[in-house]
N, C-alpha and C positions, 0 to 999 in steps of 0.2 A: 743818193737816197739817204735815208737817216734812220731814226730810232724805230724800234719795233712798236706797233700800236695795238694790234689785235691779232687773234689766231683763230682759225676754224679747221676742223678735221676734214680732209678730203683724200681721195686716192691720188697716187702719183700721176696716173693717167689724167685725172681731171685737172690736177695742178698744171701739167705740161700743156694741156689742150685748151684751157680756158683763158681767153685774152684778159679777163678780169684780173688774173693773177700775174700778169706780165711784170709788174714791179713789186713783186712779193717774193719772199723766201720760203722754202719748204723744209721745216725742221721737225723731226720725230712724228711725222704724219699730219702735221698741221701746217696750213698756209699762214705765214706771218707777214702781215702787211707792213710796209715801211713807211715812215713819214717822208713827205716830200721835203727836200733840202731847202734851205734859205737861199736868197740871192747870193750871199757871200759863199755858201757851199757850192753852188752852181759855178760861180766865177773861179773858185779854187780848183774845182774839177776840170774846167776848160784849161786853166793855166798849166796844171800838172800834166794833163793829157797832151797838150801842145809840146811841152818840153820832152816828154817821153817819145812822142811821135817824131820830133826833130832828131832825137838820138837814134831811133830805129830807121829813119831814112838814111842816115849816114852809116849805120851798122845794121844791115838787113839780116838780122838774126831771129826775127819773130815779129809779133804784132801786138798792138796795144788795143784795148777795147774798154768802153764804158759800159757798166752794168751787164756784164757778160754772165749769164747763167752758168754756174759751175756745179757739176754733180760731184759730191764728196761722199765719203763712207765714213760714218762714225758709229762705233759699236756694232758693225754689221748692218747698219741701216742707212739708207740714202738721205742725204741733205742736199738741198739746192741752195746755194748762196749767190748773191749778186754784189760783188765788190763794186765800189765806186769806179775804180780803174783796175785793170789787170794787164800784165805783160806775160805773153806766152812765147816761150822760146821754141818755135816749131813751125812748120808749114801751116798756114792757115787753112782750116777745113771749111770751105764755103757750104752753106745750106744746113749745117748742123744746128739742132734746136738748142744745144748746150754743149759746154766743154765737159768731156767726161774725165776730168782730173782737176787738180788745183792749178792755178796760174803759178808761174815762177816768182813773179813779184805781184803783191796785192797792195792796193792803196785804198784805205778807208778814210773818209772825212767825217769827223765827229760832228753831229748836229746838236743843238742845245739839249735836246730831249734824250740823247744817247748817254747811257752810263758807260763809264770807262771799263767797268767789269764786263758788260755785254760786248763791248768792242774787242776786248782781249779774248773773250770766249770765242768770237768769230775767228780771230787770228789763229787761235789753237786749232780750230777745225781745219783751217787752210794748212797749217803746219803739219798736222797729222796726216795730210794727203799729199804732201810733197812741196809746198810752198817753201822757198828758200829765203825770201826777204819780204818784209812788210813795212809799210809806212802808214802810221796813224797820224793824220793831220788833225791838229787841234786849232781851229780858226780863232777862238776867243783868245787863246794864249799866243797865237802866231808862232806855233812851234810844231815840231813833228817828233813823234816817238818812233825810232827805228827798232824793229824787232826782227830776231832771227830765231830759228827753231832751237838752237842750243846756246844762245848768248843772252846776257842781261840787256834789258831795254836801254837805249841811249837816247837822250833828248838832244834835239838840234833846234836852235832858235835863230832869230834874226841875226845876221852877220856870219852865220855858219853855213856850211854846204852839205847837202845830202850826196851820197855816192851810191853807186849801183852794186857795190860789193863784187862778189864773184858771179852775180846774175847778169849785170850790165856793166862790164868793164869800162873804165875811163868815163863813166857818166859822172857829171858834176853839176848839181842843181842848187844854186843859192836859194836857201829857204825863203828869203825875201821875195823872190820871183813867183812864188806860189800865192802871195797875198797882195799883188798889185792890181 
Protein backbone atom coordinates (compact mmCIF):
# COMPACT_ATOMS: atom_id res chain seq x y z
CA UNK A 1 0.00 0.00 0.00
CA UNK A 2 1.11 3.54 -0.10
CA UNK A 3 0.31 7.09 0.77
CA UNK A 4 -2.80 8.31 2.45
CA UNK A 5 -5.23 9.79 -0.05
CA UNK A 6 -8.51 10.68 1.59
CA UNK A 7 -10.45 10.22 4.81
CA UNK A 8 -14.07 9.86 5.89
CA UNK A 9 -15.59 9.48 9.33
CA UNK A 10 -17.25 6.13 10.13
CA UNK A 11 -17.78 3.88 13.16
CA UNK A 12 -15.30 1.12 13.96
CA UNK A 13 -18.04 -1.42 13.26
CA UNK A 14 -18.58 -0.03 9.76
CA UNK A 15 -14.83 0.08 9.11
CA UNK A 16 -14.41 -3.56 10.12
CA UNK A 17 -17.45 -4.87 8.26
CA UNK A 18 -17.39 -2.88 5.00
CA UNK A 19 -15.33 -4.62 2.28
CA UNK A 20 -14.84 -1.20 0.67
CA UNK A 21 -12.38 -0.43 3.50
CA UNK A 22 -10.33 -3.62 3.21
CA UNK A 23 -7.27 -1.70 1.97
CA UNK A 24 -7.69 1.33 4.21
CA UNK A 25 -6.54 2.30 7.67
CA UNK A 26 -8.65 3.67 10.52
CA UNK A 27 -7.16 6.65 12.35
CA UNK A 28 -8.95 8.79 14.94
CA UNK A 29 -12.43 7.85 13.75
CA UNK A 30 -11.70 8.22 10.05
CA UNK A 31 -11.17 5.69 7.29
CA UNK A 32 -7.96 6.67 5.56
CA UNK A 33 -7.63 5.21 2.09
CA UNK A 34 -4.17 4.22 0.90
CA UNK A 35 -2.77 4.67 -2.58
CA UNK A 36 -2.08 1.51 -4.50
CA UNK A 37 1.65 0.88 -4.72
CA UNK A 38 3.67 1.02 -7.92
CA UNK A 39 4.95 -2.10 -9.71
CA UNK A 40 8.33 -1.54 -7.98
CA UNK A 41 6.52 -1.31 -4.63
CA UNK A 42 4.80 -4.65 -5.28
CA UNK A 43 8.03 -6.34 -6.39
CA UNK A 44 9.87 -5.13 -3.28
CA UNK A 45 7.00 -6.34 -1.10
CA UNK A 46 7.19 -9.82 -2.67
CA UNK A 47 10.99 -9.93 -2.39
CA UNK A 48 10.99 -8.90 1.25
CA UNK A 49 8.10 -11.22 2.11
CA UNK A 50 9.87 -14.12 0.42
CA UNK A 51 13.07 -13.51 2.40
CA UNK A 52 11.15 -13.25 5.68
CA UNK A 53 9.17 -16.41 4.87
CA UNK A 54 12.39 -18.32 4.12
CA UNK A 55 13.74 -17.31 7.53
CA UNK A 56 10.53 -18.31 9.29
CA UNK A 57 10.44 -21.71 7.58
CA UNK A 58 13.91 -22.43 8.99
CA UNK A 59 13.05 -20.80 12.33
CA UNK A 60 9.36 -21.52 13.10
CA UNK A 61 8.92 -18.79 15.70
CA UNK A 62 6.04 -16.89 14.15
CA UNK A 63 4.47 -15.87 10.87
CA UNK A 64 4.74 -13.17 8.22
CA UNK A 65 1.78 -11.49 6.57
CA UNK A 66 1.17 -8.78 4.01
CA UNK A 67 -1.26 -5.96 4.79
CA UNK A 68 -2.29 -7.46 8.12
CA UNK A 69 -4.90 -5.30 9.87
CA UNK A 70 -3.39 -4.39 13.25
CA UNK A 71 -5.47 -2.89 16.06
CA UNK A 72 -3.39 -0.35 17.95
CA UNK A 73 -4.28 2.07 20.73
CA UNK A 74 -3.04 5.66 20.63
CA UNK A 75 -4.19 8.12 23.29
CA UNK A 76 -6.85 5.66 24.45
CA UNK A 77 -8.37 5.48 20.96
CA UNK A 78 -8.20 2.56 18.54
CA UNK A 79 -6.30 2.77 15.26
CA UNK A 80 -6.12 0.11 12.61
CA UNK A 81 -2.96 0.07 10.54
CA UNK A 82 -1.99 -2.09 7.55
CA UNK A 83 1.77 -2.48 7.31
CA UNK A 84 3.08 -3.64 3.95
CA UNK A 85 4.58 -6.62 5.79
CA UNK A 86 4.44 -7.77 9.39
CA UNK A 87 6.16 -10.48 11.38
CA UNK A 88 4.35 -11.73 14.46
CA UNK A 89 6.21 -13.93 16.92
CA UNK A 90 3.36 -16.08 18.16
CA UNK A 91 1.05 -18.86 17.23
CA UNK A 92 -1.05 -17.83 14.24
CA UNK A 93 -4.66 -17.09 15.14
CA UNK A 94 -6.69 -18.31 12.21
CA UNK A 95 -9.94 -16.60 11.37
CA UNK A 96 -9.28 -13.40 13.30
CA UNK A 97 -10.36 -10.23 11.47
CA UNK A 98 -7.29 -8.37 12.71
CA UNK A 99 -4.24 -8.64 14.95
CA UNK A 100 -5.12 -7.17 18.33
CA UNK A 101 -1.62 -5.76 18.89
CA UNK A 102 1.36 -4.50 16.98
CA UNK A 103 3.58 -6.89 15.03
CA UNK A 104 7.08 -7.55 16.34
CA UNK A 105 8.62 -6.44 13.02
CA UNK A 106 6.93 -3.94 10.71
CA UNK A 107 7.98 -3.28 7.11
CA UNK A 108 6.67 -0.25 5.24
CA UNK A 109 7.60 0.53 1.65
CA UNK A 110 7.53 4.21 0.84
CA UNK A 111 5.51 5.09 -2.25
CA UNK A 112 6.39 8.23 -4.21
CA UNK A 113 3.37 10.03 -2.68
CA UNK A 114 4.29 9.13 0.91
CA UNK A 115 5.87 11.77 3.10
CA UNK A 116 8.71 10.58 5.27
CA UNK A 117 7.04 12.35 8.20
CA UNK A 118 3.81 10.35 7.75
CA UNK A 119 5.73 7.10 7.51
CA UNK A 120 7.69 7.84 10.69
CA UNK A 121 4.37 8.73 12.39
CA UNK A 122 3.01 5.30 11.49
CA UNK A 123 6.16 3.67 12.87
CA UNK A 124 5.68 5.60 16.13
CA UNK A 125 2.15 4.17 16.38
CA UNK A 126 3.59 0.67 16.04
CA UNK A 127 6.35 1.35 18.59
CA UNK A 128 3.83 2.75 21.10
CA UNK A 129 2.08 -0.62 20.88
CA UNK A 130 5.06 -2.94 21.21
CA UNK A 131 6.77 -3.22 17.84
CA UNK A 132 10.47 -3.82 18.42
CA UNK A 133 11.90 -3.37 14.93
CA UNK A 134 10.81 -1.54 11.78
CA UNK A 135 12.22 -1.31 8.28
CA UNK A 136 11.20 1.65 6.13
CA UNK A 137 12.17 0.73 2.58
CA UNK A 138 12.94 3.65 0.26
CA UNK A 139 12.69 2.32 -3.33
CA UNK A 140 13.89 5.47 -5.09
CA UNK A 141 17.03 5.57 -2.95
CA UNK A 142 17.41 1.75 -2.91
CA UNK A 143 17.95 1.93 0.82
CA UNK A 144 16.28 1.01 4.10
CA UNK A 145 15.92 3.02 7.29
CA UNK A 146 16.09 0.69 10.28
CA UNK A 147 14.14 1.97 13.28
CA UNK A 148 13.81 0.76 16.86
CA UNK A 149 11.72 2.22 19.68
CA UNK A 150 14.69 3.59 21.58
CA UNK A 151 17.49 3.96 19.07
CA UNK A 152 18.54 6.39 16.38
CA UNK A 153 17.48 5.52 12.82
CA UNK A 154 20.16 3.73 10.82
CA UNK A 155 20.31 3.80 7.03
CA UNK A 156 21.34 0.70 5.09
CA UNK A 157 22.10 0.84 1.37
CA UNK A 158 23.19 -1.39 -1.47
CA UNK A 159 26.17 -3.49 -0.44
CA UNK A 160 24.97 -3.58 3.17
CA UNK A 161 22.90 -6.13 5.10
CA UNK A 162 19.76 -5.87 7.21
CA UNK A 163 19.60 -7.96 10.33
CA UNK A 164 16.71 -9.06 12.49
CA UNK A 165 18.14 -7.64 15.72
CA UNK A 166 16.71 -9.32 18.79
CA UNK A 167 13.42 -9.97 16.95
CA UNK A 168 14.70 -12.39 14.28
CA UNK A 169 18.10 -13.64 15.47
CA UNK A 170 20.61 -14.54 12.76
CA UNK A 171 18.51 -13.02 9.97
CA UNK A 172 20.74 -11.47 7.33
CA UNK A 173 19.14 -9.85 4.28
CA UNK A 174 21.35 -8.13 1.70
CA UNK A 175 19.64 -4.83 0.89
CA UNK A 176 20.29 -5.45 -2.81
CA UNK A 177 17.98 -8.53 -2.72
CA UNK A 178 15.01 -6.28 -1.96
CA UNK A 179 15.45 -4.43 -5.25
CA UNK A 180 16.04 -7.27 -7.75
